[in-house]
C-alpha positions as CSV (number, residue, x, y, z in Angstrom):
1,M,119.7,115.5,114.9
2,N,119.4,117.8,117.9
3,K,116.3,118.3,120.1
4,E,115.5,121.6,118.6
5,L,115.1,120.0,115.1
6,R,113.1,117.1,116.6
7,D,110.6,119.7,118.0
8,V,109.9,120.9,114.4
9,F,107.6,118.2,113.1
10,P,108.0,117.6,109.3
11,T,104.9,117.8,107.1
12,E,106.7,115.7,104.4
13,F,109.8,113.5,104.2
14,Y,110.9,111.1,101.4
15,G,107.5,111.5,99.8
16,I,105.7,110.6,103.0
17,K,103.2,113.3,104.0
18,T,102.3,113.8,107.7
19,E,99.6,115.9,109.3
20,I,98.1,116.3,112.8
21,I,94.4,116.8,112.6
22,N,92.4,118.5,115.4
23,H,88.8,117.5,115.7
24,Q,85.8,117.0,118.0
25,I,84.9,113.4,118.8
26,W,81.4,113.2,120.4
27,G,81.8,116.6,121.8
28,A,85.4,116.1,123.1
29,P,88.5,117.8,121.6
30,A,90.9,115.2,120.2
31,N,93.6,114.9,117.5
32,A,95.3,112.3,115.4
33,L,98.6,111.9,113.5
34,I,97.9,111.0,109.9
35,V,100.8,109.5,107.8
36,R,100.1,109.3,104.1
37,L,102.4,107.0,102.1
38,P,103.2,107.6,98.4
39,E,102.2,104.1,97.5
40,A,100.8,100.9,99.1
41,T,103.3,99.5,101.5
42,D,103.6,96.5,103.8
43,M,103.2,97.1,107.6
44,L,103.2,95.0,110.8
45,S,101.6,96.3,113.9
46,S,100.9,94.9,117.4
47,R,97.3,96.0,116.9
48,E,96.3,94.7,113.5
49,G,99.1,92.3,112.5
50,F,100.3,92.3,108.8
51,K,98.6,94.5,106.3
52,T,99.3,96.5,103.1
53,I,98.4,100.1,103.7
54,K,98.5,103.6,102.3
55,T,97.7,105.5,105.5
56,A,98.8,105.1,109.1
57,C,97.2,106.9,112.1
58,N,98.0,107.4,115.8
59,C,94.8,108.6,117.5
60,Y,94.5,110.4,120.7
61,L,91.4,109.3,122.6
62,P,90.3,111.5,125.6
63,K,88.8,109.8,128.6
64,S,85.2,110.7,127.7
65,V,85.6,108.9,124.3
66,C,87.0,105.8,126.1
67,R,83.8,105.7,128.2
68,E,81.8,105.7,125.0
69,F,83.8,102.6,123.9
70,D,82.9,100.9,127.1
71,T,79.2,101.4,126.7
72,S,78.9,101.0,122.9
73,P,80.3,97.9,121.2
74,D,80.5,99.6,117.8
75,A,82.0,102.8,119.1
76,W,85.5,102.1,117.8
77,N,84.2,101.4,114.3
78,R,82.2,104.6,114.4
79,Y,85.2,106.6,115.6
80,L,87.5,105.0,113.1
81,K,85.1,105.8,110.3
82,E,85.1,109.5,111.3
83,V,88.9,109.7,111.6
84,L,89.6,107.9,108.3
85,N,87.0,110.1,106.5
86,E,89.1,113.1,107.7
87,A,92.2,111.4,106.5
88,K,90.6,110.7,103.1
89,S,91.3,107.0,103.6
90,S,89.4,103.7,104.2
91,A,89.7,100.9,106.7
92,D,90.9,98.6,104.0
93,E,94.0,100.7,103.2
94,A,94.7,102.2,106.6
95,T,95.9,101.1,110.0
96,T,95.6,102.8,113.4
97,L,97.1,102.9,116.9
98,S,95.3,104.6,119.8
99,T,96.6,106.4,122.9
100,G,95.6,108.6,125.8
101,V,98.4,111.0,124.8
102,S,97.7,114.0,122.7
103,M,99.6,114.4,119.4
104,D,100.7,117.8,120.9
105,F,103.4,115.7,122.6
106,L,104.5,113.7,119.5
107,S,108.2,113.3,119.0
108,W,110.2,112.1,116.1
109,Q,113.8,111.2,115.1
110,E,115.6,110.4,111.9
111,E,118.8,108.3,111.5
112,K,120.6,107.8,108.2
113,F,123.5,105.8,106.8
114,D,124.2,106.4,103.1
115,E,120.9,105.7,101.2
116,L,119.4,103.9,104.3
117,W,117.1,105.9,106.6
118,V,114.9,105.3,109.5
119,V,112.3,107.6,111.1
120,A,110.6,106.9,114.5
121,L,107.4,108.7,115.5
122,V,106.6,108.3,119.2
123,T,104.1,109.4,121.8
124,A,104.7,108.4,125.4
125,G,102.7,108.6,128.6
126,V,104.4,106.9,131.6
127,S,103.2,108.6,134.8
128,T,100.0,106.6,135.3
129,N,100.7,102.9,134.4
130,A,104.5,102.4,133.9
131,M,105.3,98.9,135.0
132,R,108.0,96.3,135.2
133,V,106.6,93.5,133.1
134,G,106.4,90.1,134.8
135,K,107.1,91.7,138.2
136,D,104.2,94.0,138.7
137,K,100.9,92.2,138.9
138,A,98.5,92.7,136.0
139,S,95.5,94.9,136.5
140,G,92.5,95.8,134.5
141,V,92.0,99.1,132.8
142,Q,88.6,99.5,134.4
143,R,87.3,99.6,138.0
144,N,83.6,100.0,138.9
145,G,82.8,100.8,135.3
146,Q,85.3,103.6,135.1
147,F,88.4,103.8,133.0
148,E,91.6,104.3,135.0
149,K,94.2,106.8,133.8
150,I,96.2,104.9,131.3
151,G,99.5,105.9,129.7
152,T,100.9,104.4,126.5
153,I,104.1,104.4,124.5
154,N,103.2,104.2,120.8
155,S,106.1,103.7,118.4
156,I,105.7,104.0,114.7
157,L,108.9,103.2,112.7
158,L,109.3,103.9,108.9
159,T,112.3,103.0,106.8
160,S,113.6,103.2,103.3
161,A,114.4,99.5,103.5
162,E,112.1,96.8,102.1
163,L,111.7,94.5,105.1
164,E,110.9,90.9,104.8
165,L,108.1,89.8,107.2
166,T,110.6,88.1,109.5
167,A,112.6,91.3,109.6
168,M,109.5,93.3,110.5
169,A,108.7,90.8,113.3
170,A,112.3,90.9,114.5
171,S,112.3,94.7,114.5
172,F,109.8,94.5,117.4
173,I,112.7,93.2,119.6
174,T,115.0,96.0,118.6
175,I,112.3,98.6,119.1
176,T,111.3,97.2,122.5
177,E,115.0,97.1,123.7
178,A,115.5,100.7,122.5
179,K,112.4,101.8,124.3
180,N,113.7,100.1,127.5
181,I,117.0,102.1,127.1
182,A,115.0,105.3,126.9
183,L,113.1,104.4,130.1
184,Q,116.4,103.6,131.8
185,E,117.9,106.9,130.7
186,M,114.8,108.8,132.0
187,D,114.8,106.6,135.2
188,V,111.1,105.9,134.7
189,R,109.8,103.8,137.6
190,S,106.9,101.4,138.1
191,T,103.9,103.4,139.3
192,V,103.0,100.5,141.6
193,N,106.4,99.6,142.9
194,P,108.7,102.7,142.5
195,E,111.7,100.8,143.6
196,W,111.6,98.9,140.3
197,Q,112.8,100.2,136.9
198,A,109.9,100.3,134.5
199,T,110.1,98.4,131.2
200,G,107.1,100.0,129.6
201,T,103.4,100.5,130.2
202,G,100.8,97.8,130.0
203,T,99.3,99.2,126.8
204,D,102.3,99.9,124.5
205,E,101.9,99.5,120.8
206,I,104.3,99.2,117.8
207,M,103.9,99.7,114.1
208,V,106.7,99.1,111.5
209,I,106.2,100.3,108.0
210,S,108.4,98.8,105.3
211,G,110.0,100.8,102.5
212,K,110.7,100.2,98.8
213,G,114.6,100.3,98.9
214,N,117.1,97.5,99.3
215,K,115.7,94.3,100.9
216,Y,116.7,93.4,104.5
217,A,116.2,90.1,106.2
218,Y,117.9,90.9,109.5
219,V,117.5,94.0,111.8
220,G,119.2,92.9,115.0
221,G,121.7,95.0,117.0
222,H,124.7,93.7,115.0
223,T,123.2,95.2,111.7
224,K,123.5,98.8,110.6
225,I,119.7,99.1,110.1
226,G,119.2,97.7,113.6
227,E,121.6,100.3,115.0
228,L,119.6,103.1,113.2
229,M,116.3,101.7,114.4
230,A,117.5,101.6,118.0
231,K,119.0,105.1,117.9
232,A,115.9,106.6,116.4
233,V,113.5,104.9,118.8
234,T,115.5,105.7,121.9
235,S,116.0,109.3,121.1
236,A,112.3,109.8,120.0
237,T,111.1,108.1,123.2
238,V,113.2,110.1,125.5
239,C,112.0,113.3,123.8
240,A,108.4,112.1,124.0
241,I,108.6,111.4,127.7
242,E,110.2,114.8,128.3
243,K,107.5,116.6,126.3
244,N,104.6,114.8,128.0
245,F,106.0,114.8,131.6
246,G,103.2,115.8,133.9
247,N,100.5,115.9,131.2
248,D,99.5,112.3,131.2
249,R,95.7,112.2,131.5
């Protein structure tokens, strides 16, 4: 699929409905990607772990909203309630990721082989906290009570395949390796030590949503589904970085 097609975001694919909602959160303009599944489906995410869901969200949080989170312990729950109300869902049947990247810069990519398909939805901000993990020293996200500018690469992967729990967990390896390929192709450097190739940001998140098709227990690079996952994530991540270049908050 070429870049022009990737820039046209689908409102529905394979019975899955998608929408980007624009709203005001405590006086600040924000938006969120809402993914509505046709039926309850298993999901594994780096934020919430394993869960059965009907709705998935990727939420853009502007800096002023993040400050509210810092001063109010229940701010996230209040925000989530507002977003899920707009999505016509509940916390019990939904899962969320959060990012400082607007959904205006969302990218997507589909890969297919016969009846098997994979779709990657990615937002990427890399100009503020790209790092080489294990080499760059860890740093907090706040200094003197203020949030630093934080970028994030959020990867949501959907597939027609019914993934066993072990396959969903293993897919995180494939997705992370594919993300690293995208960073290499874009020559993204550590913001602290620019001589080092970045491997990600310090706040990256992943969500994998299983399908209802044939069952798969393995998703590594030697498998066709692993190949599709990697191609989709690499392509979507490259496009997301290109879209958001210079717009990181």
